[in-house]
N, C-alpha and C positions, 0 to 999 in steps of 0.2 A: 788721461784715464789709465788706470795700473795694471801691468803685465798681466797675463793669464797663468793660471795657474798648470800645471805641466798635465793634470786631468784633463781641464778644459782645451788647453790647446790640442790636444791628441784626440778629444771628440770632436772638436771643429774639423780635423784633418779629417777623420774619416765620415763624417756629415758631407763635405763638401765633394767629394767626388758620387756620391750616393744622387745626391741632389743633379748633379750633371748629367749622370747614367739615366736620372729619370726624366731630366729636359730632354736629353737626346731620343728615348723611347717617347715619349709624346708626339716630339717634332716627325719619328718615324711613321707614328700612329695616324698623324693628321694630314701627313704626306698620301699616305696610303689609301685613306679615307676620301681625298678629293676626287677621283672620277666617279665614285658613286653619287656623292654629293651633288656633283655638277649636273648627273644625270636626273635625278630624281628631285631636288631645289631642297629647301628646307622643309615645307611643311609635310612634305611626304618622307622625310626622313629620321630615321630613329638609331639609336645605338644598336641593336637589335637586327634592324636592315643594312647597316653597313658592314656588321659582323657577316654576315651570310652573302656581301657580295666583297668577301674579302678574306687574306688567310689567317687573320684573328678570331680569336673566339669572343664572343659580349662580356664573357668574365675579363677577360685582358681588355677590352674598350674600358670598360665601367672600373676598373681598379684605377688607370692611369686618366679617367675623364667622367667630371661628378655629373655629366647628364649632355645631354645631344649638341647645346649651344656652348659646353666647354669643349668639344671637340669641333664643330663648327668653326667657330672665332680663331680656333689655333689653326684649322685647315686654310682658312682663310688667310689670314695675318702674312703668312708663309708664303701663299702664290702672290698675294700683292707686294711683299716684301721684294719677290722677284721681277714683280712687274713695274716695280718705279726705277729699274736700272737698265729697261729695256731699251731707251732710245739714248743712253747712256754715250755708248759709242759711236753711234752716227752725228752726236752733238759734238764730242771731240774731237771728231776726224774731219768733220763737214770743213773745209775752206773758203764759201764763198754764202753767200744766202740762197741761191736757188740751188747749191747742192744740199744744204739742210732743208730745206722746204721739200724735194725729191725725197731724200731718206725718212723723213718724218711722215710723209702718207703711206710710205711706201712700206716700212713699219705697223704703220698703223693696220692699212689693210690685211697684211700677212697676220697680224693676232688676230684680228676678227675671222679670218680665215679658217686660222690652224686651232683656236681656241675660244672661240664661241663658246661652250656651253660652260667654260670657267667664268668668263665674263657675266653671262646668265644668272650665275650663281650668285655673284658681288651684286649683281643689280636685285636680284631675290632680295639678300638679306639686308640691303640700304634700304629696302622696301617695308621689311619685317619692323626695322630700327623703330618707324613712325609708329607702332604699337606696342614695341616690347622696350622697354626702357633699358632692360638688362645689356640691348643690344650697342645701343648709342655711343657709348663712351667707345669703344673699340671702330663703330663705323666712321665715328668723327674722326679719329684717328688716321683711320685709311685712306680717306677722302683728303685729310690735309695733304697727307703723303701723296696722293695724287695730283692735287693742285701744284702742288712743289714741282712736282716732276715736269707739267706741261709748260710751270711756268720756267723751270731752268731751260727748256727748249727756244720759248717765245723770247727771254731774255739775250740770249745767245745769237738767233735769228737777227733780233734788233740792233746788238751788237756788229755784225755783220756787215746788214745794211744801214748801220750810221744813223736811226732813227728810231726812236722810244716805240715801246708798246704803248699803244691808245688807249689801254683799259686797265682796270686795278686787275690782281692776280684771283681775285673770287670771282669776278663777272667772266675775266680771261677762261678758266678752268668751267666756268657752268658752262658758256656758250661751245668749249669743247666738246664737253660731257655730253653735251643733249646730243649733239651730231653724231657722237661714238655710238649712242643708245638707239636713236632713230636707226641707224645703220644695221645695229646688231639683230633690231626687232625685224628689219624686214630680211638681213641676210637668213635668219633663222627659219622664217616664213617663206623661204624660197626665193626671194628676189633676187635674180643672177646678176643684176646691177647695183644692189646696192651699196658693192665695197667701191666700186669706179664713182659711182654717187656721192658717198663720205670724201673722198676724195678730193672731189671737184669740190665740195662745201668748204674742206680745209683748207683749200687752197684759197679760197673767196675770203676766208674768215679771214687767214695769215696776211692777205692785201688791204680788209681794211682796218687790221690791227697795227700793221707797220709800213708807216709812208715810207717804202722801197723803191728810189728811183729806177724806171727801166733799166739803165744800164749797169747799177749796182746789183738786178736779179738777175740779168741774164749772163754776167763776168762772173770767171772765176775773182777771187781774190789775189790782190796782190803781194807780194813782196816790197817792205820797205825799200825804196832806193838807194842805194849806196852812193855816199856823198862822195865827188869829187876831191883832194887835197884842196884846191883851190877853194871851193866851196866852203870847207871846213875851217880855213883860215880867213875866212872874209868875216 
């Protein structure tokens, strides 16, 4: 490809910061709209409704987003991008199978307890994608990222247990997602035992998916034994 002319180069340099600022502003507005979206859901939300419940005017929202679908997808993408890193810390820091299982069910319970409306919004959008084709590509991409998140946790558990995961990634995700959604439904209906029940079901699922010996599940992982000079020479 030939070199850009000076005028073309300068024009490109001027447009790049503008695009960056435009994307940053969209991200800021998408974040600000999350709470209203989570409270009202997909069907009852409009750009005007979001404007009335935020510090931004309807005109500003309409400038950065073509319609409510554009804004909702921006907001949900950002939220789920954070969600997929939620279990990274406990996965990386756990040194035994039992520790990782405890950490996993603990974070699952906490996210239902503190972010239930956000998760409700996600399931709302995913259900709407069955009817609205415009939602499907984004929903499929988010769903795939969530499946990969669960798979990272399970494969680390399997590594710590010394036993493979007994189901493929899609089936594994479907099982955990179903348990999580049922918990969310019951929790939002006022069931005080919903989270504890989910955590018990998740432990049962893990036991079915990873054949971890009782000793491996109960004891912390040990550091490799250092070989004595006589053993090294043997």
